[in-house]
ZABABA-390706 format. One line per 10 residues: number of its first residue (from 1); for each residue x, y negated, z of C-alpha. Coordinates in steps of 0.2 Angstrom, whole numbers, plus 5000, padded with zeros to 4 digits. Each point is the difference from the previous one (the first is absolute). Example, Ala and Ser with C-alpha at 12.3 -4.5 7.8 and 13.67 -1.06 7.14 Angstrom:
BEGIN
1	5062:5022:5039 ~ 5006:4983:4997
END
This chain:
BEGIN
1	5191:5725:5084 ~ 5007:5005:5016 ~ 5008:4983:5002 ~ 4983:4992:4998 ~ 4992:5011:5012 ~ 5014:4997:5013 ~ 4998:4981:4998 ~ 4981:5001:5002 ~ 5001:5011:5016 ~ 5013:4988:5007
11	4989:4985:4997 ~ 4985:5008:5007 ~ 5009:5005:5016 ~ 5005:4982:5002 ~ 4983:4993:4997 ~ 4993:5013:5013 ~ 5014:4995:5012 ~ 4996:4981:4998 ~ 4981:5003:5001 ~ 5003:5009:5017
21	5010:4986:5006 ~ 4987:4987:4996 ~ 4986:5011:5008 ~ 5011:5000:5016 ~ 5001:4981:5000 ~ 5019:5000:4999 ~ 5012:4994:4986 ~ 5017:5009:5000 ~ 5016:4993:4993 ~ 5004:5010:4985
31	5019:4997:5000 ~ 5014:4989:5007 ~ 5014:4991:4991 ~ 5018:5003:5007 ~ 5003:4982:5006 ~ 5013:4993:5012 ~ 4990:4989:5013 ~ 4998:4992:5017 ~ 4984:4999:5009 ~ 4992:4991:5015
41	4982:5001:5005 ~ 4989:4984:5003 ~ 4983:4993:4998 ~ 5004:4994:4983 ~ 5014:5007:4989 ~ 5011:4991:4989 ~ 5009:5009:4986 ~ 5017:4997:4994 ~ 5011:5005:4984 ~ 5018:4998:5001
51	5016:5005:4991 ~ 5008:5012:5012 ~ 5009:5010:4987 ~ 5007:4995:4984 ~ 4996:5015:4988 ~ 4987:5013:4998 ~ 5004:5018:4994 ~ 4986:5008:4990 ~ 5002:5019:4998 ~ 4998:5009:4984
61	4983:5004:4994 ~ 4997:5018:4993 ~ 4981:4999:5001 ~ 5000:5018:5006 ~ 4999:4996:5019 ~ 4995:4985:5011 ~ 5014:4988:4997 ~ 5012:4996:5015 ~ 4997:4983:5008 ~ 5012:4986:4995
71	5013:4994:5013 ~ 5010:4984:5003 ~ 5019:4997:5001 ~ 5012:4987:5005 ~ 4994:4992:5016 ~ 4997:4981:4999 ~ 5004:4992:5017 ~ 4994:4983:4995 ~ 4984:5007:4994 ~ 4998:5009:5017
81	5003:4984:5009 ~ 4985:4993:4990 ~ 4989:5014:5006 ~ 5005:4997:5018 ~ 4997:4982:4999 ~ 4982:5004:4996 ~ 5000:5011:5015 ~ 5007:4986:5011 ~ 4988:4987:4993 ~ 4985:5011:5005
91	5008:5004:5017 ~ 5002:4981:5002 ~ 4982:4996:4995 ~ 4993:5013:5012 ~ 5010:4991:5014 ~ 4994:4983:4995 ~ 4984:4995:5010 ~ 4994:4986:4989 ~ 5000:5011:4984 ~ 4988:5014:4998
101	4996:5001:5018 ~ 4993:5017:5006 ~ 5005:5007:4983 ~ 5014:5012:4997 ~ 5008:5001:4983 ~ 5008:5016:4994 ~ 5010:5004:4984 ~ 5003:5014:4988 ~ 5016:4997:4990 ~ 5006:5010:4985
111	5016:5001:4990 ~ 4997:4997:4981 ~ 5018:5005:4995 ~ 5000:4986:4987 ~ 4989:5011:4988 ~ 4983:4996:4994 ~ 4994:5018:5002 ~ 5005:5001:5018 ~ 4993:4982:5004 ~ 4984:5005:4992
121	4999:5016:5010 ~ 5003:4990:5016 ~ 4987:4987:4996 ~ 4987:5013:4996 ~ 5004:5008:5017 ~ 4998:4983:5009 ~ 4983:4997:4991 ~ 4993:5017:5003 ~ 5007:5003:5018 ~ 5009:5014:5007
131	4987:5009:5010 ~ 4999:5019:4996 ~ 4981:4999:5001 ~ 4987:4987:4999 ~ 4982:5002:5007 ~ 4993:4982:4999 ~ 4992:5002:4982 ~ 4991:4983:5003 ~ 5017:4991:4997 ~ 4998:4989:5016
141	5014:4993:5010 ~ 5016:4991:4995 ~ 5009:5006:4984 ~ 5016:5011:5003 ~ 5010:4984:4997 ~ 4994:4982:5001 ~ 5014:4994:4990 ~ 5017:5005:4992 ~ 5017:4991:5001 ~ 5009:5004:4984
151	5005:5007:4988 ~ 5017:4992:4998 ~ 5001:5002:4981 ~ 4989:4993:4987 ~ 4996:5015:4990 ~ 4993:5010:5015 ~ 4991:4985:5006 ~ 4991:4998:4983 ~ 4995:5018:5000 ~ 4994:5000:5018
161	4991:4984:4999 ~ 4991:5005:4984 ~ 4993:5015:5010 ~ 4998:4994:5017 ~ 4995:4983:4994 ~ 4984:5008:4993 ~ 4995:5002:5019 ~ 5007:4983:5004 ~ 5013:5007:5012 ~ 5011:4986:5005
171	5018:5002:4995 ~ 5014:4988:5005 ~ 5017:5004:4992 ~ 5016:4993:5007 ~ 5011:5003:4985 ~ 4989:5002:4984 ~ 5003:4985:4989 ~ 4993:5004:4983 ~ 4991:4984:4994 ~ 4986:5012:4993
181	4994:5004:5018 ~ 4994:4982:5001 ~ 4986:5005:4989 ~ 4985:4999:5011 ~ 4988:5009:4988 ~ 5011:5015:4999 ~ 5006:5000:5018 ~ 4987:4992:5011 ~ 5007:5006:5017 ~ 5018:4998:4997
191	5010:4987:5010 ~ 5019:4998:5003 ~ 5012:4991:5012 ~ 5013:4998:4986 ~ 4999:4988:4986 ~ 4995:5006:4983 ~ 5013:5003:4986 ~ 4994:4985:4991 ~ 5007:4989:5015 ~ 5016:5011:5000
201	5003:4998:4982 ~ 4998:4981:5000 ~ 5012:5000:5015 ~ 5013:5010:4991 ~ 4999:4989:4984 ~ 5002:4985:5011 ~ 5017:5007:5006 ~ 5005:5004:4982 ~ 4996:4982:4994 ~ 5009:4993:5015
211	5016:5008:4995 ~ 4996:4998:4981 ~ 5000:5019:4996 ~ 4990:5000:4984 ~ 5007:5017:4993 ~ 4996:5014:5012 ~ 4997:5019:5000 ~ 4985:5008:5007 ~ 4998:5017:5008 ~ 4984:5007:5008
221	4993:5016:5007 ~ 4988:5010:4989 ~ 4985:4997:5011 ~ 4986:4987:5003 ~ 5011:4989:5011 ~ 5015:4999:4987 ~ 4989:4999:4984 ~ 4989:4986:5006 ~ 5014:4991:5008 ~ 5010:5001:4984
231	4986:4994:4990 ~ 4997:4985:5011 ~ 5019:4996:5000 ~ 5001:5001:4981 ~ 4985:4988:4999 ~ 5008:4988:5013 ~ 5017:5000:4992 ~ 4992:4996:4983 ~ 4990:4986:5008 ~ 5017:4991:5004
241	5009:5005:4984 ~ 5011:5013:5008 ~ 5003:5017:4992 ~ 5002:5018:5004 ~ 5016:5007:4994 ~ 4994:5018:5002 ~ 4986:5009:5009 ~ 5001:5018:5006 ~ 4989:5010:5012 ~ 5008:5011:5013
251	4994:5018:4998 ~ 4990:5008:5014 ~ 5008:5017:4997 ~ 5018:4993:5002 ~ 5005:5008:4983 ~ 5020:4998:4999 ~ 4999:4996:4981 ~ 4988:4986:5003 ~ 5010:4993:5014 ~ 5016:5000:4989
261	4990:4992:4986 ~ 4995:4986:5012 ~ 5018:4997:5006 ~ 5006:5000:4982 ~ 4987:4986:4996 ~ 5006:4990:5015 ~ 5018:5001:4995 ~ 4997:4996:4982 ~ 4989:4984:5004 ~ 5007:4983:5001
271	4988:4996:5014 ~ 5009:4999:5017 ~ 4984:5000:5011 ~ 4989:5015:5002 ~ 4983:4999:5008 ~ 4993:5016:5007 ~ 4982:5004:5005 ~ 5000:5017:5008 ~ 4999:5010:5016 ~ 5016:5006:5007
281	4996:5018:4996 ~ 5000:4995:4981 ~ 5015:4990:5001 ~ 5012:5011:5010 ~ 5005:5011:4985 ~ 5004:4985:4990 ~ 5011:4992:5013 ~ 5009:5017:5002 ~ 5004:4999:4981 ~ 5005:4982:5002
291	5013:5005:5013 ~ 5006:5015:4990 ~ 5003:4988:4984 ~ 5008:4987:5011 ~ 4988:4987:4993 ~ 5004:4983:5008 ~ 4998:4982:4994 ~ 4981:5001:5001 ~ 4988:4989:5011 ~ 4986:5010:5006
301	4983:4992:5004 ~ 4990:5011:5012 ~ 4981:5001:5002 ~ 4993:5001:5017 ~ 4998:5019:4998 ~ 5018:5003:5002 ~ 5008:4983:5006 ~ 5001:5006:5018 ~ 5003:5018:4996 ~ 5013:5007:5012
311	5005:5014:4988 ~ 5011:4988:4991 ~ 5008:4991:5014 ~ 5015:5011:5001 ~ 5018:4997:4995 ~ 4998:5012:4986 ~ 4989:4987:4991 ~ 5008:4984:5005 ~ 5011:4997:4985 ~ 4985:5002:4989
321	4985:4993:5009 ~ 5009:4987:5011 ~ 4993:4983:4996 ~ 4983:5006:4995 ~ 4986:4988:5002 ~ 4983:5006:5005 ~ 4983:4995:5004 ~ 4993:5007:5016 ~ 4984:4998:5010 ~ 5001:4989:5015
331	5010:5006:5015 ~ 4991:5001:5016 ~ 5003:5005:5018 ~ 4989:5012:5010 ~ 5004:4999:5019 ~ 5000:5017:5008 ~ 5002:5011:4984 ~ 5018:5005:5003 ~ 4996:5007:5017 ~ 4985:5009:4993
341	5011:5008:4987 ~ 5012:5006:5013 ~ 4987:5008:5011 ~ 4994:5012:4986 ~ 5001:5019:5003 ~ 4994:5015:4990 ~ 4986:5012:5006 ~ 4993:5016:4993 ~ 4983:4993:4994 ~ 5000:5005:4981
351	4990:4984:4996 ~ 5016:4991:5006 ~ 5013:5010:4990 ~ 5007:4984:4992 ~ 5008:4997:5017 ~ 5009:5017:5000 ~ 5006:4997:4982 ~ 5007:4983:5006 ~ 5008:5007:5015 ~ 5009:5014:4990
361	5006:4987:4987 ~ 5006:4988:5013 ~ 5010:5012:5010 ~ 5004:5013:4987 ~ 4992:5014:5010 ~ 4987:5013:4998 ~ 4985:5006:5010 ~ 5001:5017:4992 ~ 5013:5013:5000 ~ 5006:5003:4983
371	4990:4999:4984 ~ 4998:4986:4988 ~ 4995:4983:5005 ~ 4986:4994:4989 ~ 5002:4982:5005 ~ 5017:4997:4992 ~ 5012:5004:5014 ~ 5015:5008:4992 ~ 5002:5018:5002 ~ 5013:5007:5012
381	4995:4989:5015 ~ 5002:5011:5015 ~ 4996:4987:5014 ~ 4983:5001:5009 ~ 4990:4985:5003 ~ 4994:4998:5018 ~ 4989:4985:4998 ~ 5009:4990:5014 ~ 5014:4993:4989 ~ 5003:4981:5003
391	4995:4989:4986 ~ 5010:4985:5007 ~ 5016:5008:4995 ~ 4995:5000:4982 ~ 5003:4986:4987 ~ 4989:5002:4985 ~ 4987:4990:4991 ~ 4987:5007:5011 ~ 5007:4991:5015 ~ 5005:4984:4991
401	4987:4987:5003 ~ 5011:4985:4995 ~ 4992:4999:4983 ~ 4981:5004:5002 ~ 4992:4997:4984 ~ 4989:5014:4994 ~ 4998:5005:5018 ~ 4994:4983:5004 ~ 4987:5001:4985 ~ 4994:5017:5008
411	4998:4991:5016 ~ 4990:4986:4992 ~ 4989:5012:4991 ~ 4996:5010:5016 ~ 4995:4983:5009 ~ 4990:4995:4985 ~ 4989:5015:5001 ~ 4999:4998:5019 ~ 4995:4982:4999 ~ 4987:5005:4986
421	4993:5013:5011 ~ 5000:4989:5015 ~ 4990:4986:4991 ~ 4988:5014:4994 ~ 4997:5004:5018 ~ 4998:4982:5006 ~ 4985:4998:4988 ~ 4984:4994:5009 ~ 4984:5009:4995 ~ 4989:4989:4989
431	5015:4989:4994 ~ 5009:5014:4991 ~ 5007:4998:4982 ~ 4990:5014:4992 ~ 4982:5001:4993 ~ 4987:4995:5013 ~ 5014:4991:5010 ~ 5005:5017:5007 ~ 5016:5005:5007 ~ 5010:5016:4997
441	4995:5016:5010 ~ 5015:5005:5010 ~ 4993:5018:5002 ~ 4997:5001:4981 ~ 5014:4989:4993 ~ 5001:4998:4981 ~ 5017:4997:4993 ~ 4993:4986:4988 ~ 4994:4990:5016 ~ 5018:5000:5006
451	5006:4994:4983 ~ 4989:4984:5002 ~ 5009:4995:5016 ~ 5017:5005:4993 ~ 4998:4987:4986 ~ 4997:4987:5013 ~ 5014:5005:5012 ~ 5010:4985:5006 ~ 5013:5001:5014 ~ 5018:4996:5005
461	5013:5013:5005 ~ 5011:4999:5016 ~ 5014:4995:4988 ~ 4990:4985:4994 ~ 4995:5006:4983 ~ 4982:4997:4993 ~ 4991:5015:4993 ~ 4985:4998:4989 ~ 4995:5006:4983 ~ 4994:4991:4984
471	4985:5004:4990 ~ 5011:5014:4991 ~ 5006:5008:5016 ~ 5017:4993:4998 ~ 5011:4993:5014 ~ 5008:4983:5001 ~ 5015:5000:4988 ~ 5017:4997:5009 ~ 5017:5009:4997 ~ 5017:5000:5007
481	5014:5000:4988 ~ 5014:5012:5005 ~ 5018:5002:4995 ~ 5010:5016:5002 ~ 5017:4996:5008 ~ 5015:5010:5007 ~ 5000:5003:5018 ~ 5015:5003:5011 ~ 4999:5019:4999 ~ 5000:5000:4981
491	4982:5003:4998 ~ 4986:4988:4994 ~ 4991:4988:5011 ~ 4984:4991:4994 ~ 5000:4982:5003 ~ 4985:4988:4998 ~ 5006:4985:4989 ~ 4983:4992:4995 ~ 4982:5000:5000 ~ 4987:5000:4986
501	4983:4993:5005 ~ 4985:4997:4989 ~ 4987:4987:5005 ~ 4984:4994:4992 ~ 5006:4982:4998 ~ 5019:5003:4999 ~ 5000:5015:4989 ~ 5016:5012:5001 ~ 5013:4992:5010 ~ 5018:5008:5001
511	5012:4995:5014 ~ 5017:5007:4999 ~ 5016:4998:5010 ~ 5012:5003:4986 ~ 5016:4998:5011 ~ 4994:5015:5010 ~ 4999:5011:4984 ~ 5013:5014:4997 ~ 5005:5002:4982 ~ 5008:5017:4995
521	5010:4992:4986 ~ 5018:4995:4999 ~ 4995:4982:4998 ~ 4989:5001:5016 ~ 4987:4990:4990 ~ 4984:5004:4992 ~ 5002:5009:4983 ~ 4995:4994:4983 ~ 4986:5010:4992 ~ 4995:4992:4984
531	4998:5007:4982 ~ 5006:4983:4994 ~ 5009:4986:5009 ~ 4989:4985:5003 ~ 4999:4987:4986 ~ 5007:4984:5006 ~ 4991:4983:4998 ~ 5002:4995:4981 ~ 4995:5017:4994 ~ 4985:5011:4998
541	4997:5018:5002 ~ 4997:5010:4984 ~ 4994:5018:5004 ~ 5010:5014:4992 ~ 4989:5010:4988 ~ 4995:5016:5007 ~ 5006:4996:5018 ~ 4991:4994:5015 ~ 4998:4981:5003 ~ 5014:5000:5012
551	5012:5005:4986 ~ 5003:4984:4990 ~ 5012:4989:4991 ~ 5003:4982:5005 ~ 4997:4988:4985 ~ 5005:4982:5001 ~ 4986:4988:4999 ~ 4998:4990:4983 ~ 5004:4982:4998 ~ 4987:4989:5009
561	4995:5015:5011 ~ 5006:5004:5018 ~ 4998:5013:5014 ~ 5004:4993:5017 ~ 4996:5017:5009 ~ 5009:5017:5001 ~ 4992:5013:4989 ~ 4989:4988:4990 ~ 4988:5009:4989 ~ 4998:4985:4988
571	5009:4984:4997 ~ 4991:4984:5003 ~ 4999:4987:4987 ~ 5006:4983:5006 ~ 4988:4985:5000 ~ 5000:4989:4985 ~ 5013:4988:5006 ~ 5011:5013:5008 ~ 5013:5012:4994 ~ 5009:5015:5007
581	5017:4997:5007 ~ 5015:5011:4994 ~ 4997:5013:5013 ~ 4981:5001:4995 ~ 4995:5000:5018 ~ 4993:4982:5001 ~ 4991:4988:4990 ~ 5009:4983:4999 ~ 4994:4984:4992 ~ 5004:5000:4981
591	5014:4989:4995 ~ 4993:4984:4992 ~ 5008:4996:4984 ~ 5001:4983:4992 ~ 5013:4990:4992 ~ 5008:4991:5015 ~ 5012:4986:5002 ~ 5012:5012:5010 ~ 5003:5013:4988 ~ 5014:4999:4986
601	4987:4999:4986 ~ 4990:4986:5008 ~ 5016:4991:5004 ~ 5006:5001:4983 ~ 4984:4994:4992 ~ 4998:4986:5013 ~ 5018:4995:4996 ~ 4996:5000:4981 ~ 4985:4990:5003 ~ 5009:4987:5010
611	5014:5000:4987 ~ 4988:4997:4986 ~ 4992:4986:5010 ~ 5017:4992:5003 ~ 5004:5001:4982 ~ 4984:4991:4995 ~ 5004:4987:5013 ~ 5017:4998:4994 ~ 4994:4998:4982 ~ 4988:4988:5006
621	5014:4990:5008 ~ 5010:5001:4984 ~ 4986:4994:4990 ~ 4995:4986:5012 ~ 5018:4994:5000 ~ 5001:5001:4981 ~ 4982:4995:4997 ~ 5005:4986:4988 ~ 5010:5011:4989 ~ 4994:5005:4983
631	4999:5019:5003 ~ 4990:4997:5016 ~ 4988:4987:4992 ~ 4998:5010:4984 ~ 4984:5010:4999 ~ 4991:4992:5015 ~ 5011:5000:5016 ~ 4984:5000:5010 ~ 4996:5017:4993 ~ 5017:5006:5005
641	4998:4995:5018 ~ 4982:5008:5000 ~ 5008:5016:4993 ~ 5013:5000:5013 ~ 4987:4997:5014 ~ 4990:5014:4994 ~ 5015:5012:4999 ~ 5004:4995:5018 ~ 4982:5005:5005 ~ 5003:5016:4990
651	5016:5004:5010 ~ 4992:4995:5017 ~ 4984:5010:4997 ~ 5011:5016:5001 ~ 5001:4996:5019 ~ 4981:5003:5001 ~ 5003:5018:4994 ~ 5012:5004:5014 ~ 4996:5004:5018 ~ 4985:5008:5008
661	4984:4997:4990 ~ 4988:4989:5008 ~ 4983:4993:4993 ~ 5007:4983:4996 ~ 5016:5006:4992 ~ 4990:5013:4989 ~ 4988:4986:4995 ~ 5014:4988:4995 ~ 5013:5011:4993 ~ 4991:5004:4983
671	4991:4983:5000 ~ 5017:4990:5002 ~ 5008:5012:4988 ~ 4987:4998:4987 ~ 4999:4981:5001 ~ 5018:4998:5001 ~ 5003:5010:4984 ~ 4986:4992:4991 ~ 5007:4983:5004 ~ 5017:5006:4994
681	4994:5008:4984 ~ 4988:4986:4996 ~ 5015:4988:5002 ~ 5010:5010:4988 ~ 4985:5001:4988 ~ 4999:4981:5000 ~ 5018:4998:4998 ~ 4999:5011:4985 ~ 4986:4990:4993 ~ 5010:4984:5003
691	5015:5007:4990 ~ 4988:5004:4985 ~ 4992:4983:5002 ~ 5016:4991:5000 ~ 5006:5010:4984 ~ 4984:4996:4991 ~ 5001:4981:5005 ~ 5017:4999:4992 ~ 4992:5004:4983 ~ 4991:4987:4990
701	4984:5010:5000 ~ 5000:5002:5019 ~ 5005:4983:5007 ~ 4984:4999:5011 ~ 5002:5018:5008 ~ 5008:4993:5016 ~ 4986:4987:5002 ~ 4987:5015:5003 ~ 5012:5009:5012 ~ 5008:4987:5011
711	5004:5002:5019 ~ 4982:4998:5006 ~ 4995:5014:4988 ~ 5014:5011:5006 ~ 4996:4998:5018 ~ 4981:5003:4997 ~ 5004:5015:4990 ~ 5011:5007:5014 ~ 4987:4996:5013 ~ 4986:5007:4990
721	5009:5017:4997 ~ 5005:5001:5018 ~ 4982:4996:5006 ~ 4993:5015:4991 ~ 5012:5011:5010 ~ 4994:4991:5016 ~ 4982:5004:4995 ~ 5004:5018:4997 ~ 5009:5001:5017 ~ 4986:4991:5009
731	4987:5012:4993 ~ 5011:5015:5003 ~ 5003:4995:5019 ~ 4982:4996:5003 ~ 4992:5016:4992 ~ 5013:5013:5005 ~ 5014:4993:5010 ~ 5017:5010:5002 ~ 5001:5007:5017 ~ 5013:5010:5010
741	4998:5019:4998 ~ 5008:5015:5008 ~ 5003:5012:4986 ~ 5002:5018:5004 ~ 5000:5007:4982 ~ 5018:4996:4995 ~ 5009:5009:5014 ~ 4990:5010:5012 ~ 5013:4998:5014 ~ 5000:4981:4999
751	4988:4986:4999 ~ 5003:4989:4986 ~ 4994:4983:5005 ~ 4996:4990:4985 ~ 4988:4988:4993 ~ 4985:5007:4991 ~ 4996:4989:4985 ~ 4982:5000:5004 ~ 4994:4998:4982 ~ 5010:5009:4985
761	4990:4988:4988 ~ 5006:4985:5009 ~ 5018:5005:5001 ~ 4999:5006:4981 ~ 4993:4982:4995 ~ 5014:4992:5010 ~ 5014:5010:4991 ~ 4991:4999:4984 ~ 4999:4982:5000 ~ 5018:4998:5004
771	5004:5012:4986 ~ 4989:4991:4987 ~ 5009:4983:5004 ~ 5017:5009:4999 ~ 4995:5008:4983 ~ 4995:4984:4993 ~ 5015:4991:5006 ~ 5011:5014:4993 ~ 4991:4999:4983 ~ 5002:4981:4999
781	5018:5000:5005 ~ 5004:5014:4988 ~ 4992:4990:4986 ~ 5010:4985:5005 ~ 5016:5008:5002 ~ 5008:4995:4983 ~ 4995:4981:5001 ~ 5015:4989:4994 ~ 5007:4994:5016 ~ 5017:5002:5008
791	4992:5003:5017 ~ 4984:5009:4995 ~ 4992:5004:5017 ~ 4988:5012:4992 ~ 5014:5013:4998 ~ 5003:5000:5018 ~ 4981:5000:5004 ~ 4998:5015:4988 ~ 5014:5009:5009 ~ 4993:4996:5017
801	4983:5006:4995 ~ 5007:5016:4993 ~ 5008:5004:5017 ~ 4984:4995:5009 ~ 4989:5011:4989 ~ 5012:5015:5000 ~ 5001:4999:5019 ~ 4981:5000:5003 ~ 4997:5013:4987 ~ 5012:5011:5009
811	4993:4996:5016 ~ 4983:5008:4997 ~ 5006:5019:4999 ~ 5013:4997:5013 ~ 4987:4992:5012 ~ 4988:5014:4998 ~ 5013:5014:5003 ~ 5008:4992:5015 ~ 4994:5006:5017 ~ 4997:4990:5015
821	5011:4985:5003 ~ 5010:5003:4984 ~ 4985:4995:4990 ~ 5001:4983:5009 ~ 5019:5000:4997 ~ 4997:5003:4981 ~ 4988:4985:5000 ~ 5012:4989:5009 ~ 5014:5006:4988 ~ 4989:4995:4985
831	4996:4983:5007 ~ 5019:4997:5004 ~ 5006:5007:4983 ~ 4987:4990:4990 ~ 5004:4984:5010 ~ 5019:5002:4999 ~ 4997:5003:4981 ~ 4991:4984:4998 ~ 5012:4990:5011 ~ 5015:5007:4991
841	4993:5000:4982 ~ 4993:4982:5001 ~ 5011:4991:5012 ~ 5017:5008:4999 ~ 5005:4993:4983 ~ 4995:4982:5005 ~ 5010:5001:5017 ~ 5014:5007:4990 ~ 5001:4985:4989 ~ 4996:4988:5014
851	5014:5006:5011 ~ 5013:5007:4988 ~ 4998:4991:4984 ~ 4993:4983:5004 ~ 5007:4994:4983 ~ 4986:5010:4992 ~ 4987:4992:5011 ~ 4996:4986:4987 ~ 4986:4996:4989 ~ 5010:5002:4984
861	5007:5017:5006 ~ 4983:5006:5004 ~ 4993:4994:4984 ~ 5015:5007:4990 ~ 5005:4984:4992 ~ 5017:4999:5008 ~ 5004:5016:4991 ~ 4994:4993:4984 ~ 5011:4984:5002 ~ 5015:5010:5002
END
């Protein structure tokens, strides 16, 4: 009850106090944050937020008294240089007659201590002003600040832009790179003179691709800058088929256990390249642990947030961070800045307490006698600061203007605001950009009016760099590629070894001087950082189950498939007439297979064919020479010569089956084969019929048999039987002629060049007709085998036809089961075997008698009478 009464009385008192203030027409400042700052008065004030300290110390909260105000520790010389660069740029603009003439710019700069809470306090102070009281309740006149340069970090920039963006206060950051800040709907008044992380990530991935580092580790700070950059990096890596070996965030509380866990992950990973998106303040504890564990053999890739940080450029870090590759914003030159930095001196103005803090840290002195120094100066320092110490005798990041990158961005940001304000003041009434063609009122300037002109800013710096903003408030994307190399004194020096530039037409272009890169490895060459070694041509990648796509096995391509690139995902099937070479990396024309005259099989068959032809010719010569002998004249010598001629054709037709198939050879081979064999078999059939007719004519009841089967009838019978085969061949060739055909079915790796028969029915009729004549001849010869005759030719015809039929019956399954050219060889073998069988069975006995036993070549011997006389 007493507590409730106390709260009611307290609120009532405050309301009465506020009411009395309003009645008096004055607003009083209710409180002031404890902030380190610098101040200079002017007609228009520009605000600035910078990393002048690395850490913020927050007191314990007991909730029993008003909490102590947080304070900052570990002074950042480089961050203070950024703040002084803004002061220099404003001083330079005030002394430039053609930019903002008759207008004096002032500044109010604060230290954000790399902490969101401190940055937000500073931003609110800039937005609300620092006057103790405010009597102009009509809110006329310029705002406390017309624009803000900063913040340098993404997370504070997001928070500040979310609030001040509601009032369209223009904010131009020199170092906040989070791609999320490009969202114009959320951050309508945010601009930056540094490219977005989207560009930075693409630039870093270009470097990884250039050195073929597909398996990398990722570390990022636990803030908006690190989280968004890590997300973009993972997406970009996945786009190009690269993989993240591990992904860990750097704790903002610097917990030793978390730091040791991260170093353990790095040591256990096979990735030799580690990419880090973080501010130096997040990374320092990890690098101390890296040194403690003597972790070497890693290639570090630095984001622009720490690629130029001087904290690491000491001999202490050289064995571990030497050779680091980094992305950095473009270096610039600012004439006169170095002299301006050396002219600095502290004063007693509490609004400029940042100068006194700087002075104490620079010279290790104190402005007070005894007591604790809240700004981070170590206790025990007894030397007093005079304020007249000489800065030219110092050598710190503050006075180093050889690598102006973030400072150059601050310089461009200040000039961008100044040019926007200048363009606003040049507006001609009645031709303004606002409603009713009005111009902005300088006396009552609105922040959103300056945003309009800032979006259209377009100028060139004295260093020659073009400054403008795209529709999202982003600057032109260009980065320097840096390499950390050992210097003569054993420390680290940062050298530019390339440029990454992104144009609308050219896209991301990486230019590197690889000869100038220092590699901190024994080989002095870029390390290999892959989960699996690249698959050579002739193989394809097969992802290992449960692992990223960068971890794979290399499987050889199958027969007929190739891969002619490294790390092929799929093997490519060769075109129909091509096949893979032994290495499976090139399609070569398939071997064309056919029975040629050059190969042993073709030579053998050709030799057999010519030998058979020669034997036929030899027999013909023998028969011609002994044409008047009884054994030649018996059984119609004309048929014997016709049979020898047909056998010669059978032997020679084999030559049509050998060699590269052509249209005319395909058409002739089966036609000549079919006609030749019909001529041969029909001659044998007629000879068999003659034997039977002769036997019957020797009997009384058959004396007139030979009258009906004389020489004319024999010739006609042979011609008619052969003519039928000619008709079959003619019909076959006219309807479905055999043609050359590339057959890929037998052997996939070869093209079997053969003759397609065209019509199976035509080929079947051709063979069937030969088979029919052969069967009839065999049957008649078999029936006449026992006729009483000393030289019964029917026996030899029976034996020859038996061979003929056996060969062609065996031919069918052998032909069907033989692949490619061997099917042709089987057909040739059948032709040769049957031809030799007929030649040997019919003519060998006669030649034997003619040549070796001429005494038996008499009519009586043939008729068997000589034996009877004996």
